[in-house]
Each structure stands twice: as C-alpha cells, then as structure tokens.
Gaussian input, Z-matrix of N, CA and C with variables (Angstrom, degrees):
# hf/3-21g

backbone

0 1
 N
 C     1     B1
 C     2     B2     1     A1
 N     3     B3     2     A2     1     D1
 C     4     B4     3     A3     2     D2
 C     5     B5     4     A4     3     D3
 N     6     B6     5     A5     4     D4
 C     7     B7     6     A6     5     D5
 C     8     B8     7     A7     6     D6
 N     9     B9     8     A8     7     D7
 C    10    B10     9     A9     8     D8
 C    11    B11    10    A10     9     D9
 N    12    B12    11    A11    10    D10
 C    13    B13    12    A12    11    D11
 C    14    B14    13    A13    12    D12
 N    15    B15    14    A14    13    D13
 C    16    B16    15    A15    14    D14
 C    17    B17    16    A16    15    D15
 N    18    B18    17    A17    16    D16
 C    19    B19    18    A18    17    D17
 C    20    B20    19    A19    18    D18
 N    21    B21    20    A20    19    D19
 C    22    B22    21    A21    20    D20
 C    23    B23    22    A22    21    D21
 N    24    B24    23    A23    22    D22
 C    25    B25    24    A24    23    D23
 C    26    B26    25    A25    24    D24
 N    27    B27    26    A26    25    D25
 C    28    B28    27    A27    26    D26
 C    29    B29    28    A28    27    D27
 N    30    B30    29    A29    28    D28
 C    31    B31    30    A30    29    D29
 C    32    B32    31    A31    30    D30
 N    33    B33    32    A32    31    D31
 C    34    B34    33    A33    32    D32
 C    35    B35    34    A34    33    D33
 N    36    B36    35    A35    34    D34
 C    37    B37    36    A36    35    D35
 C    38    B38    37    A37    36    D36
 N    39    B39    38    A38    37    D37
 C    40    B40    39    A39    38    D38
 C    41    B41    40    A40    39    D39
 N    42    B42    41    A41    40    D40
 C    43    B43    42    A42    41    D41
 C    44    B44    43    A43    42    D42
 N    45    B45    44    A44    43    D43
 C    46    B46    45    A45    44    D44
 C    47    B47    46    A46    45    D45
 N    48    B48    47    A47    46    D46
 C    49    B49    48    A48    47    D47
 C    50    B50    49    A49    48    D48
 N    51    B51    50    A50    49    D49
 C    52    B52    51    A51    50    D50
 C    53    B53    52    A52    51    D51
 N    54    B54    53    A53    52    D52
 C    55    B55    54    A54    53    D53
 C    56    B56    55    A55    54    D54
 N    57    B57    56    A56    55    D55
 C    58    B58    57    A57    56    D56
 C    59    B59    58    A58    57    D57
 N    60    B60    59    A59    58    D58
 C    61    B61    60    A60    59    D59
 C    62    B62    61    A61    60    D60
 N    63    B63    62    A62    61    D61
 C    64    B64    63    A63    62    D62
 C    65    B65    64    A64    63    D63
 N    66    B66    65    A65    64    D64
 C    67    B67    66    A66    65    D65
 C    68    B68    67    A67    66    D66
 N    69    B69    68    A68    67    D67
 C    70    B70    69    A69    68    D68
 C    71    B71    70    A70    69    D69
 N    72    B72    71    A71    70    D70
 C    73    B73    72    A72    71    D71
 C    74    B74    73    A73    72    D72
 N    75    B75    74    A74    73    D73
 C    76    B76    75    A75    74    D74
 C    77    B77    76    A76    75    D75
 N    78    B78    77    A77    76    D76
 C    79    B79    78    A78    77    D77
 C    80    B80    79    A79    78    D78
 N    81    B81    80    A80    79    D79
 C    82    B82    81    A81    80    D80
 C    83    B83    82    A82    81    D81
 N    84    B84    83    A83    82    D82
 C    85    B85    84    A84    83    D83
 C    86    B86    85    A85    84    D84
 N    87    B87    86    A86    85    D85
 C    88    B88    87    A87    86    D86
 C    89    B89    88    A88    87    D87
 N    90    B90    89    A89    88    D88
 C    91    B91    90    A90    89    D89
 C    92    B92    91    A91    90    D90
 N    93    B93    92    A92    91    D91
 C    94    B94    93    A93    92    D92
 C    95    B95    94    A94    93    D93
 N    96    B96    95    A95    94    D94
 C    97    B97    96    A96    95    D95
 C    98    B98    97    A97    96    D96
 N    99    B99    98    A98    97    D97
 C   100   B100    99    A99    98    D98
 C   101   B101   100   A100    99    D99
 N   102   B102   101   A101   100   D100
 C   103   B103   102   A102   101   D101
 C   104   B104   103   A103   102   D102
 N   105   B105   104   A104   103   D103
 C   106   B106   105   A105   104   D104
 C   107   B107   106   A106   105   D105
 N   108   B108   107   A107   106   D106
 C   109   B109   108   A108   107   D107
 C   110   B110   109   A109   108   D108
 N   111   B111   110   A110   109   D109
 C   112   B112   111   A111   110   D110
 C   113   B113   112   A112   111   D111
 N   114   B114   113   A113   112   D112
 C   115   B115   114   A114   113   D113
 C   116   B116   115   A115   114   D114
 N   117   B117   116   A116   115   D115
 C   118   B118   117   A117   116   D116
 C   119   B119   118   A118   117   D117
 N   120   B120   119   A119   118   D118
 C   121   B121   120   A120   119   D119
 C   122   B122   121   A121   120   D120
 N   123   B123   122   A122   121   D121
 C   124   B124   123   A123   122   D122
 C   125   B125   124   A124   123   D123
 N   126   B126   125   A125   124   D124
 C   127   B127   126   A126   125   D125
 C   128   B128   127   A127   126   D126
 N   129   B129   128   A128   127   D127
 C   130   B130   129   A129   128   D128
 C   131   B131   130   A130   129   D129
 N   132   B132   131   A131   130   D130
 C   133   B133   132   A132   131   D131
 C   134   B134   133   A133   132   D132
 N   135   B135   134   A134   133   D133
 C   136   B136   135   A135   134   D134
 C   137   B137   136   A136   135   D135
 N   138   B138   137   A137   136   D136
 C   139   B139   138   A138   137   D137
 C   140   B140   139   A139   138   D138
 N   141   B141   140   A140   139   D139
 C   142   B142   141   A141   140   D140
 C   143   B143   142   A142   141   D141
 N   144   B144   143   A143   142   D142
 C   145   B145   144   A144   143   D143
 C   146   B146   145   A145   144   D144
 N   147   B147   146   A146   145   D145
 C   148   B148   147   A147   146   D146
 C   149   B149   148   A148   147   D147
 N   150   B150   149   A149   148   D148
 C   151   B151   150   A150   149   D149
 C   152   B152   151   A151   150   D150
 N   153   B153   152   A152   151   D151
 C   154   B154   153   A153   152   D152
 C   155   B155   154   A154   153   D153
 N   156   B156   155   A155   154   D154
 C   157   B157   156   A156   155   D155
 C   158   B158   157   A157   156   D156
 N   159   B159   158   A158   157   D157
 C   160   B160   159   A159   158   D158
 C   161   B161   160   A160   159   D159
 N   162   B162   161   A161   160   D160
 C   163   B163   162   A162   161   D161
 C   164   B164   163   A163   162   D162
 N   165   B165   164   A164   163   D163
 C   166   B166   165   A165   164   D164
 C   167   B167   166   A166   165   D165
 N   168   B168   167   A167   166   D166
 C   169   B169   168   A168   167   D167
 C   170   B170   169   A169   168   D168
 N   171   B171   170   A170   169   D169
 C   172   B172   171   A171   170   D170
 C   173   B173   172   A172   171   D171
 N   174   B174   173   A173   172   D172
 C   175   B175   174   A174   173   D173
 C   176   B176   175   A175   174   D174
 N   177   B177   176   A176   175   D175
 C   178   B178   177   A177   176   D176
 C   179   B179   178   A178   177   D177
 N   180   B180   179   A179   178   D178
 C   181   B181   180   A180   179   D179
 C   182   B182   181   A181   180   D180
 N   183   B183   182   A182   181   D181
 C   184   B184   183   A183   182   D182
 C   185   B185   184   A184   183   D183
 N   186   B186   185   A185   184   D184
 C   187   B187   186   A186   185   D185
 C   188   B188   187   A187   186   D186
 N   189   B189   188   A188   187   D187
 C   190   B190   189   A189   188   D188
 C   191   B191   190   A190   189   D189
 N   192   B192   191   A191   190   D190
 C   193   B193   192   A192   191   D191
 C   194   B194   193   A193   192   D192
 N   195   B195   194   A194   193   D193
 C   196   B196   195   A195   194   D194
 C   197   B197   196   A196   195   D195
 N   198   B198   197   A197   196   D196
 C   199   B199   198   A198   197   D197
 C   200   B200   199   A199   198   D198
 N   201   B201   200   A200   199   D199
 C   202   B202   201   A201   200   D200
 C   203   B203   202   A202   201   D201
 N   204   B204   203   A203   202   D202
 C   205   B205   204   A204   203   D203
 C   206   B206   205   A205   204   D204
 N   207   B207   206   A206   205   D205
 C   208   B208   207   A207   206   D206
 C   209   B209   208   A208   207   D207
 N   210   B210   209   A209   208   D208
 C   211   B211   210   A210   209   D209
 C   212   B212   211   A211   210   D210
 N   213   B213   212   A212   211   D211
 C   214   B214   213   A213   212   D212
 C   215   B215   214   A214   213   D213
 N   216   B216   215   A215   214   D214
 C   217   B217   216   A216   215   D215
 C   218   B218   217   A217   216   D216
 N   219   B219   218   A218   217   D217
 C   220   B220   219   A219   218   D218
 C   221   B221   220   A220   219   D219
 N   222   B222   221   A221   220   D220
 C   223   B223   222   A222   221   D221
 C   224   B224   223   A223   222   D222
 N   225   B225   224   A224   223   D223
 C   226   B226   225   A225   224   D224
 C   227   B227   226   A226   225   D225
 N   228   B228   227   A227   226   D226
 C   229   B229   228   A228   227   D227
 C   230   B230   229   A229   228   D228
 N   231   B231   230   A230   229   D229
 C   232   B232   231   A231   230   D230
 C   233   B233   232   A232   231   D231
 N   234   B234   233   A233   232   D232
 C   235   B235   234   A234   233   D233
 C   236   B236   235   A235   234   D234
 N   237   B237   236   A236   235   D235
 C   238   B238   237   A237   236   D236
 C   239   B239   238   A238   237   D237

   B1=1.4257
   B2=1.5985
   B3=1.2733
   B4=1.4838
   B5=1.5011
   B6=1.3722
   B7=1.4150
   B8=1.4987
   B9=1.2873
   B10=1.4797
   B11=1.4900
   B12=1.3831
   B13=1.4604
   B14=1.4809
   B15=1.3194
   B16=1.4470
   B17=1.5632
   B18=1.3076
   B19=1.4415
   B20=1.4640
   B21=1.3438
   B22=1.4929
   B23=1.5118
   B24=1.3460
   B25=1.4846
   B26=1.5297
   B27=1.2967
   B28=1.4741
   B29=1.4827
   B30=1.3611
   B31=1.5108
   B32=1.4838
   B33=1.3503
   B34=1.4952
   B35=1.5092
   B36=1.2888
   B37=1.4920
   B38=1.5019
   B39=1.3215
   B40=1.4560
   B41=1.5230
   B42=1.2746
   B43=1.4634
   B44=1.4984
   B45=1.3149
   B46=1.4736
   B47=1.5146
   B48=1.3099
   B49=1.4735
   B50=1.5246
   B51=1.3109
   B52=1.4756
   B53=1.5148
   B54=1.3457
   B55=1.4509
   B56=1.5421
   B57=1.2893
   B58=1.3939
   B59=1.5360
   B60=1.3379
   B61=1.4673
   B62=1.5239
   B63=1.2940
   B64=1.4328
   B65=1.5075
   B66=1.3290
   B67=1.4596
   B68=1.5156
   B69=1.3698
   B70=1.4523
   B71=1.5198
   B72=1.2960
   B73=1.4989
   B74=1.4985
   B75=1.3131
   B76=1.4544
   B77=1.5237
   B78=1.3123
   B79=1.4347
   B80=1.4791
   B81=1.3397
   B82=1.4844
   B83=1.4741
   B84=1.3251
   B85=1.4415
   B86=1.5524
   B87=1.3257
   B88=1.4370
   B89=1.5121
   B90=1.3001
   B91=1.4728
   B92=1.5023
   B93=1.3434
   B94=1.4532
   B95=1.5029
   B96=1.3286
   B97=1.4700
   B98=1.5662
   B99=1.2798
   B100=1.5299
   B101=1.4832
   B102=1.3512
   B103=1.4677
   B104=1.5346
   B105=1.3234
   B106=1.4314
   B107=1.5416
   B108=1.3346
   B109=1.4356
   B110=1.5173
   B111=1.3153
   B112=1.4487
   B113=1.4965
   B114=1.3206
   B115=1.4742
   B116=1.5213
   B117=1.3713
   B118=1.4607
   B119=1.5554
   B120=1.3135
   B121=1.4464
   B122=1.5654
   B123=1.3027
   B124=1.4420
   B125=1.5534
   B126=1.3185
   B127=1.4762
   B128=1.5574
   B129=1.3147
   B130=1.4168
   B131=1.4931
   B132=1.3471
   B133=1.4924
   B134=1.5367
   B135=1.3490
   B136=1.4767
   B137=1.4800
   B138=1.2999
   B139=1.5136
   B140=1.5094
   B141=1.3233
   B142=1.4671
   B143=1.5055
   B144=1.3219
   B145=1.4986
   B146=1.5615
   B147=1.3252
   B148=1.4375
   B149=1.5832
   B150=1.3341
   B151=1.4668
   B152=1.4755
   B153=1.3693
   B154=1.5152
   B155=1.4839
   B156=1.3239
   B157=1.5273
   B158=1.5197
   B159=1.2673
   B160=1.5252
   B161=1.5323
   B162=1.3483
   B163=1.4658
   B164=1.4900
   B165=1.3443
   B166=1.5044
   B167=1.5398
   B168=1.3057
   B169=1.4558
   B170=1.5395
   B171=1.3155
   B172=1.4512
   B173=1.4985
   B174=1.3569
   B175=1.4871
   B176=1.5057
   B177=1.3455
   B178=1.4258
   B179=1.5755
   B180=1.3507
   B181=1.5205
   B182=1.4910
   B183=1.2909
   B184=1.5303
   B185=1.4967
   B186=1.3276
   B187=1.4463
   B188=1.4917
   B189=1.3700
   B190=1.4746
   B191=1.5280
   B192=1.2937
   B193=1.4644
   B194=1.5678
   B195=1.2838
   B196=1.5097
   B197=1.4806
   B198=1.2868
   B199=1.4618
   B200=1.5439
   B201=1.2837
   B202=1.4739
   B203=1.5362
   B204=1.3263
   B205=1.4296
   B206=1.5321
   B207=1.2976
   B208=1.4909
   B209=1.5045
   B210=1.3610
   B211=1.4895
   B212=1.4729
   B213=1.3314
   B214=1.4541
   B215=1.5046
   B216=1.3168
   B217=1.4496
   B218=1.5582
   B219=1.2916
   B220=1.4390
   B221=1.5142
   B222=1.3493
   B223=1.4373
   B224=1.5056
   B225=1.3426
   B226=1.4569
   B227=1.5453
   B228=1.3671
   B229=1.4889
   B230=1.5176
   B231=1.3215
   B232=1.5296
   B233=1.4848
   B234=1.2876
   B235=1.4789
   B236=1.4646
   B237=1.3150
   B238=1.4623
   B239=1.4573
   A1=106.22
   A2=113.55
   A3=118.83
   A4=108.11
   A5=115.64
   A6=121.21
   A7=111.68
   A8=118.77
   A9=124.19
   A10=112.55
   A11=115.85
   A12=117.76
   A13=114.19
   A14=120.29
   A15=124.15
   A16=109.86
   A17=119.27
   A18=122.14
   A19=109.10
   A20=116.74
   A21=123.31
   A22=108.67
   A23=115.51
   A24=120.53
   A25=110.26
   A26=116.83
   A27=122.39
   A28=110.37
   A29=114.15
   A30=120.80
   A31=110.32
   A32=117.43
   A33=119.45
   A34=111.35
   A35=117.39
   A36=119.05
   A37=109.88
   A38=119.18
   A39=121.82
   A40=110.76
   A41=118.31
   A42=121.32
   A43=113.17
   A44=114.29
   A45=119.79
   A46=109.79
   A47=116.78
   A48=118.12
   A49=109.92
   A50=117.54
   A51=122.11
   A52=114.28
   A53=116.78
   A54=120.12
   A55=115.53
   A56=120.11
   A57=123.39
   A58=113.48
   A59=114.07
   A60=119.82
   A61=112.69
   A62=121.38
   A63=121.39
   A64=116.32
   A65=119.84
   A66=118.21
   A67=112.22
   A68=113.48
   A69=120.56
   A70=110.36
   A71=115.13
   A72=122.21
   A73=108.14
   A74=115.83
   A75=118.49
   A76=107.16
   A77=117.49
   A78=122.57
   A79=109.32
   A80=114.76
   A81=118.82
   A82=108.05
   A83=117.24
   A84=126.05
   A85=105.96
   A86=117.63
   A87=122.51
   A88=117.12
   A89=115.79
   A90=118.37
   A91=112.30
   A92=117.61
   A93=121.99
   A94=109.80
   A95=118.48
   A96=119.78
   A97=108.78
   A98=116.47
   A99=120.69
   A100=109.54
   A101=118.70
   A102=118.63
   A103=108.63
   A104=120.02
   A105=122.70
   A106=108.68
   A107=117.54
   A108=121.62
   A109=113.73
   A110=117.16
   A111=122.06
   A112=110.21
   A113=116.90
   A114=120.63
   A115=110.50
   A116=115.93
   A117=121.51
   A118=109.01
   A119=115.48
   A120=120.89
   A121=110.09
   A122=114.63
   A123=120.00
   A124=110.51
   A125=115.49
   A126=121.91
   A127=109.24
   A128=117.85
   A129=121.83
   A130=114.54
   A131=117.46
   A132=122.98
   A133=105.56
   A134=114.43
   A135=121.31
   A136=109.99
   A137=116.58
   A138=121.70
   A139=112.31
   A140=116.23
   A141=119.84
   A142=113.28
   A143=118.20
   A144=122.17
   A145=109.68
   A146=116.41
   A147=118.60
   A148=108.57
   A149=113.20
   A150=118.40
   A151=112.50
   A152=117.46
   A153=118.31
   A154=112.07
   A155=116.25
   A156=119.60
   A157=106.99
   A158=117.12
   A159=118.26
   A160=113.42
   A161=114.07
   A162=116.18
   A163=112.68
   A164=116.57
   A165=120.45
   A166=111.08
   A167=116.10
   A168=118.85
   A169=109.98
   A170=117.52
   A171=119.60
   A172=113.18
   A173=116.55
   A174=119.99
   A175=110.03
   A176=116.60
   A177=121.69
   A178=111.68
   A179=114.59
   A180=119.00
   A181=109.82
   A182=118.04
   A183=118.56
   A184=109.15
   A185=120.22
   A186=121.77
   A187=113.88
   A188=113.44
   A189=118.03
   A190=109.93
   A191=117.70
   A192=121.72
   A193=110.61
   A194=113.00
   A195=118.87
   A196=112.83
   A197=118.78
   A198=123.09
   A199=112.32
   A200=117.88
   A201=121.43
   A202=115.57
   A203=119.86
   A204=119.99
   A205=111.84
   A206=115.66
   A207=119.90
   A208=112.09
   A209=116.51
   A210=122.54
   A211=112.88
   A212=114.29
   A213=121.21
   A214=112.36
   A215=118.65
   A216=123.04
   A217=113.26
   A218=115.57
   A219=120.33
   A220=108.82
   A221=120.60
   A222=123.74
   A223=110.35
   A224=118.23
   A225=122.25
   A226=110.40
   A227=113.56
   A228=119.09
   A229=109.52
   A230=117.80
   A231=119.94
   A232=107.99
   A233=122.12
   A234=123.42
   A235=112.74
   A236=121.38
   A237=122.30
   A238=113.03
   D1=163.88
   D2=177.84
   D3=-114.87
   D4=127.34
   D5=177.21
   D6=-138.23
   D7=128.00
   D8=-179.91
   D9=50.57
   D10=40.43
   D11=175.69
   D12=84.33
   D13=2.63
   D14=-175.71
   D15=-119.95
   D16=135.78
   D17=168.83
   D18=-75.17
   D19=128.66
   D20=179.39
   D21=-117.65
   D22=124.22
   D23=-179.81
   D24=-97.50
   D25=170.35
   D26=173.32
   D27=-56.27
   D28=-43.77
   D29=179.89
   D30=-60.14
   D31=-42.60
   D32=177.95
   D33=-60.32
   D34=-43.60
   D35=-178.24
   D36=-64.50
   D37=-43.00
   D38=179.62
   D39=-65.60
   D40=-44.27
   D41=177.90
   D42=-63.86
   D43=-37.20
   D44=177.82
   D45=-66.60
   D46=-42.74
   D47=-178.52
   D48=-66.74
   D49=-40.68
   D50=-178.66
   D51=-73.52
   D52=-40.82
   D53=-169.47
   D54=-108.77
   D55=-19.20
   D56=179.49
   D57=-105.69
   D58=-48.25
   D59=-178.86
   D60=-77.27
   D61=-11.54
   D62=173.77
   D63=102.33
   D64=9.92
   D65=179.63
   D66=-62.72
   D67=-40.25
   D68=176.06
   D69=-113.67
   D70=-52.33
   D71=178.49
   D72=-125.29
   D73=169.53
   D74=173.73
   D75=-129.81
   D76=122.47
   D77=-174.10
   D78=-146.39
   D79=168.10
   D80=178.33
   D81=-92.19
   D82=155.58
   D83=177.47
   D84=-66.96
   D85=130.68
   D86=-176.92
   D87=-100.62
   D88=-24.06
   D89=179.30
   D90=-141.63
   D91=-175.18
   D92=-172.86
   D93=-64.38
   D94=-38.07
   D95=-177.19
   D96=-67.13
   D97=-45.29
   D98=178.61
   D99=-62.83
   D100=-40.02
   D101=179.81
   D102=-68.26
   D103=-36.28
   D104=178.54
   D105=-64.70
   D106=-41.14
   D107=175.92
   D108=-60.56
   D109=-38.96
   D110=177.38
   D111=-67.35
   D112=-41.69
   D113=177.97
   D114=-65.42
   D115=-40.35
   D116=177.01
   D117=-58.61
   D118=-43.06
   D119=-177.40
   D120=-60.95
   D121=-39.94
   D122=178.70
   D123=-69.83
   D124=-42.56
   D125=-177.38
   D126=-63.89
   D127=-43.65
   D128=-177.49
   D129=-92.97
   D130=13.02
   D131=-179.39
   D132=-56.05
   D133=133.28
   D134=177.17
   D135=-142.53
   D136=129.60
   D137=177.27
   D138=59.97
   D139=29.71
   D140=177.68
   D141=80.67
   D142=1.41
   D143=178.05
   D144=-96.94
   D145=144.50
   D146=177.26
   D147=-59.95
   D148=149.95
   D149=-179.46
   D150=-57.63
   D151=-31.15
   D152=179.51
   D153=-60.70
   D154=-35.77
   D155=179.72
   D156=-62.21
   D157=-47.20
   D158=177.20
   D159=-62.09
   D160=-37.35
   D161=178.08
   D162=-66.54
   D163=-38.77
   D164=177.82
   D165=-65.97
   D166=-35.70
   D167=175.75
   D168=-63.96
   D169=-42.58
   D170=178.25
   D171=-67.16
   D172=-36.87
   D173=175.83
   D174=-61.87
   D175=-40.71
   D176=-179.93
   D177=-61.73
   D178=-44.57
   D179=177.65
   D180=-63.34
   D181=-40.53
   D182=179.71
   D183=-68.08
   D184=-37.55
   D185=178.55
   D186=-63.48
   D187=-42.22
   D188=179.35
   D189=-65.55
   D190=-42.45
   D191=178.18
   D192=-60.03
   D193=-45.33
   D194=178.77
   D195=-62.67
   D196=-34.69
   D197=-177.10
   D198=-87.68
   D199=-9.34
   D200=-178.57
   D201=-55.98
   D202=-42.36
   D203=176.57
   D204=-60.79
   D205=-41.56
   D206=178.61
   D207=-63.86
   D208=-43.98
   D209=171.72
   D210=-52.80
   D211=-52.99
   D212=-179.49
   D213=-58.64
   D214=-42.53
   D215=177.34
   D216=-63.56
   D217=-37.87
   D218=-177.92
   D219=-73.74
   D220=-45.56
   D221=-179.37
   D222=-66.18
   D223=-35.51
   D224=178.08
   D225=-64.19
   D226=-40.87
   D227=-177.84
   D228=-71.00
   D229=-35.52
   D230=-179.88
   D231=-70.85
   D232=-32.60
   D233=-178.72
   D234=-71.64
   D235=-21.27
   D236=179.73
   D237=-92.31

C-alpha cells in the first residue's frame, strides 16, 4: 500500500508492529518509512488498538482466503 508518499509492505507492517509499537521491542522510528508507518498506525487506529494490529488482522484474513483453495484440495484428497 502507499501511505504518505511511502510504499508500505506486509513485512514493514509486521516489523513496525513488533519493533516500533512495542509488541516485541519498543523503539523510535528511525527513517521516513518508519515514521510513515507510525503515522499510518495513528490514522488507522481503531478501538484503541494501533493501526498495525488492524492491518495484520486484515492480512491474516486475506491469507486465509488465498489459501482456501489449497486447503480444500488437500481435504478433498484426504477424504478419498
């Protein structure tokens, strides 16, 4: 996605959540991308949770949907 003039990847969101927002470590944003991620987290803040948490939830939903055909193929093969 693009936010505040910066391209943001899934990896960026997860790293930001883990290393900037304090899920694993707590640190300051060091560059423009990390600052954009912090601003994105504020902008997408929902129910008192950082925006990155909501973004990771959405990434999880998309991943599950994307893997559904594979799951269906495996379970169909196991049932036969």
